[in-house]
C-alpha positions as CSV (number, residue, x, y, z in Angstrom):
1,M,-18.9,-0.4,30.6
2,M,-19.3,2.7,32.7
3,K,-17.3,5.8,31.8
4,R,-16.4,8.8,34.0
5,V,-15.5,12.3,32.9
6,M,-13.1,14.4,34.9
7,I,-12.9,18.2,34.9
8,L,-10.1,20.5,36.2
9,K,-11.1,23.2,38.7
10,Y,-8.1,23.5,41.1
11,S,-8.5,19.7,41.4
12,W,-10.0,16.8,39.5
13,K,-13.6,15.9,40.1
14,K,-15.3,12.7,39.0
15,I,-18.7,13.1,37.2
16,D,-21.0,10.2,36.8
17,P,-22.5,10.5,33.3
18,G,-25.6,8.5,34.3
19,F,-25.6,6.4,31.2
20,Q,-23.4,3.8,29.5
21,F,-21.5,4.1,26.2
22,S,-18.8,2.0,24.6
23,E,-16.7,4.7,23.1
24,L,-16.5,8.4,22.6
25,W,-15.1,10.5,19.8
26,F,-15.0,14.1,18.7
27,Y,-17.1,15.3,15.8
28,W,-16.5,18.5,14.0
29,I,-19.1,21.1,15.1
30,D,-18.4,24.5,13.5
31,K,-14.7,23.8,13.9
32,R,-14.8,24.4,17.7
33,D,-16.8,21.4,18.9
34,T,-18.7,23.7,21.1
35,V,-22.2,25.4,21.0
36,N,-22.8,28.3,23.3
37,G,-19.7,27.3,25.2
38,N,-20.8,23.6,25.7
39,P,-18.8,20.9,23.9
40,Y,-20.4,18.0,22.0
41,W,-19.2,14.6,21.0
42,F,-20.5,11.6,19.1
43,G,-20.5,8.4,21.1
44,G,-21.3,4.7,20.5
45,R,-23.8,3.1,22.9
46,V,-23.4,-0.5,24.1
47,D,-26.4,-1.5,21.8
48,G,-24.5,-0.3,18.8
49,K,-26.4,3.0,18.2
50,D,-24.7,6.3,17.8
51,I,-25.5,9.1,20.2
52,L,-24.7,12.8,20.5
53,I,-23.4,13.8,23.9
54,G,-23.3,17.3,25.2
55,F,-21.7,18.7,28.4
56,D,-23.4,21.5,30.2
57,M,-20.5,23.7,31.4
58,S,-22.6,25.6,33.9
59,K,-24.3,22.6,35.5
60,L,-21.3,20.2,35.0
61,V,-23.6,17.5,33.7
62,L,-23.6,15.3,30.6
63,K,-26.7,14.9,28.5
64,I,-27.7,12.8,25.5
65,V,-29.1,14.7,22.5
66,P,-31.6,12.5,20.6
67,L,-30.9,11.9,17.0
68,S,-34.4,11.6,15.6
69,T,-35.6,10.5,12.2
70,L,-36.3,13.5,10.1
71,D,-38.9,12.5,7.5
72,D,-38.4,15.6,5.3
73,Y,-34.7,15.9,5.0
74,D,-34.3,13.6,2.0
75,D,-36.3,11.4,-0.3
76,K,-35.4,8.2,1.5
77,A,-36.0,9.5,5.0
78,K,-33.1,7.6,6.5
79,P,-32.3,8.0,10.2
80,F,-30.7,11.2,11.4
81,V,-27.1,9.9,11.8
82,P,-23.7,11.6,11.3
83,R,-23.0,11.4,7.5
84,P,-21.1,13.6,5.1
85,H,-24.3,15.5,4.2
86,V,-25.1,16.5,7.8
87,E,-23.2,19.3,9.4
88,F,-23.7,20.3,13.0
89,V,-23.2,24.0,13.8
90,D,-23.7,26.7,16.4
91,F,-26.9,28.3,15.1
92,N,-27.3,31.6,17.0
93,G,-26.3,30.0,20.3
94,S,-28.3,26.8,19.8
95,L,-27.3,23.4,18.4
96,G,-28.1,23.4,14.8
97,A,-27.9,20.9,11.9
98,I,-27.5,21.7,8.3
99,V,-29.0,18.8,6.3
100,F,-28.2,18.2,2.7
101,P,-30.7,16.4,0.5
102,W,-29.4,13.9,-2.1
103,R,-30.1,16.5,-4.8
104,N,-28.0,19.4,-3.6
105,A,-30.2,22.3,-4.8
106,Y,-31.6,23.0,-1.3
107,F,-30.6,22.4,2.2
108,D,-32.5,22.5,5.5
109,V,-31.5,24.1,8.8
110,W,-32.7,22.3,11.9
111,V,-32.5,23.6,15.4
112,F,-32.5,21.5,18.6
113,V,-35.0,22.8,21.2
114,D,-33.2,21.8,24.5
115,V,-36.3,22.3,26.7
116,E,-38.5,20.0,24.7
117,Q,-35.6,17.7,23.5
118,V,-36.8,17.8,19.9
119,W,-35.4,18.9,16.5
120,T,-37.4,21.5,14.7
121,K,-37.0,22.6,11.1
122,N,-36.1,26.3,11.1
123,H,-35.9,27.1,7.4
124,S,-34.8,25.9,4.0
125,V,-32.1,27.6,1.8
126,G,-32.0,27.5,-2.0
127,P,-32.1,26.8,-4.7
128,I,-28.3,27.1,-5.1
129,E,-27.2,26.9,-8.7
130,V,-23.8,25.5,-7.9
131,K,-23.0,22.2,-6.3
132,L,-21.8,22.3,-2.7
133,N,-20.4,19.5,-0.6
134,R,-20.3,21.5,2.6
135,V,-21.9,24.5,4.2
136,L,-19.4,26.3,6.6
137,R,-21.5,29.1,8.0
138,C,-25.1,30.4,8.1
139,L,-24.6,34.1,8.7
140,K,-27.1,36.3,10.5
141,D,-27.7,38.5,7.4
142,G,-29.0,35.5,5.4
143,R,-25.8,34.8,3.6
144,V,-24.4,31.3,3.4
145,L,-20.7,30.4,3.2
146,G,-20.2,27.1,1.4
147,M,-17.5,25.0,-0.2
148,R,-17.6,23.4,-3.7
149,P,-16.3,19.9,-4.3
150,T,-13.1,21.5,-5.7
151,G,-12.4,23.3,-2.4
152,Y,-13.6,26.7,-3.9
153,L,-15.4,28.9,-1.3
154,I,-18.6,30.7,-2.3
155,V,-21.1,33.0,-0.6
156,F,-24.7,32.5,-1.4
157,N,-27.2,35.3,-0.7
158,S,-30.5,33.6,0.3
159,K,-32.4,36.8,-0.3
160,T,-31.2,37.7,-3.8
161,K,-30.3,34.0,-4.7
162,C,-26.9,35.3,-6.0
163,V,-23.7,33.3,-5.7
164,K,-20.3,35.0,-5.3
165,G,-17.1,33.2,-5.7
166,L,-14.3,33.9,-3.1
167,F,-11.1,31.9,-3.4
168,N,-9.8,28.4,-3.5
169,F,-8.0,27.2,-0.3
170,G,-8.4,23.6,-1.2
171,Y,-9.1,21.4,1.8
172,D,-6.1,22.2,3.9
173,F,-7.3,25.2,5.9
174,E,-9.0,26.2,9.1
175,M,-11.7,28.8,9.6
176,Y,-12.6,30.7,12.8
177,D,-15.1,33.4,13.6
178,Y,-13.5,36.8,14.0
179,T,-14.9,39.7,16.1
180,T,-13.1,43.0,16.0
181,S,-11.9,44.2,19.4
182,L,-10.5,47.6,18.4
183,V,-12.3,50.6,16.8
184,Y,-10.9,53.3,14.5
185,I,-10.5,56.7,16.2
186,Q,-10.4,59.7,13.9
187,G,-6.9,61.0,13.5
188,M,-5.1,57.6,14.0
189,E,-2.1,57.0,11.8
190,K,-1.9,54.2,9.4
191,V,-0.3,51.0,10.7
192,R,2.3,49.1,8.7
193,L,2.0,45.3,8.8
194,R,5.2,43.4,9.4
195,K,5.8,42.1,5.9
196,R,6.1,38.4,5.4
197,H,4.6,38.4,2.0
198,S,5.1,40.8,-0.9
199,S,1.3,41.3,-1.3
200,W,0.8,42.7,2.2
201,S,0.1,46.4,2.4
202,Y,-1.0,49.2,4.7
203,S,-4.1,48.8,6.8
204,Y,-6.1,50.9,9.2
205,I,-6.8,49.6,12.7
206,Q,-10.5,48.8,12.7
C-alpha cells in the first residue's frame, strides 16, 4: 500500500514518499532517533525486507538507506539487519553503525556516506577486556561509553586500552548529550542546589 507523510508548518502538507512500504516503526538511534537533525525509522517493505528510512528535514524528502551485507563484521557474514549487536548512532553528524562481532572483544564503527550511498568501515575499537552488550557513545576524544550485561556503565579509552567503571543504573534510565550553556565568571558566588536528596551539595555554575 502507498503511505503518505504529513508535516506541520502552519498547515499540513502531504509528501509522497516515492516508494511503498507495509509498515513503519521507530528504532533507537542514539536515544533521539535523529542524526544531524534528520529522523530515521526502520520499515518493512511489501516484499518482506527491512529498510532504513531517513527524512531530510531541509529538503522535506524521504529516502531509503541501503542495508548492505558487511562481509567483515562477523565470522558468519550475515546480512546487515537490525539485531541486538548492531547499534545505529550519530557519528560526528553522519549516520553511523556500531557493529558487534559474535566474540565481543572488538567492535567496528561504520559510517554511511550519503553521497555515494554506501557504508564504509571507519575504524575498529578494542580489544576490550570486559564483556559489553551495548555501546552507548563513541566520544570525540577516543573514549567509548559502554554497558555491561549487568547494566554497569564503563568507559573504555581506545588509546590506553584502559577500562574505568562508572556506576550501575541497571536498565531503567535514559541518557542525553549535555552541552554547557553558561560559563564561570571570576568572582561569582557559589550557588546552592535545591536539595531533594541528602547527597546533593554546593556547585559552581560552569
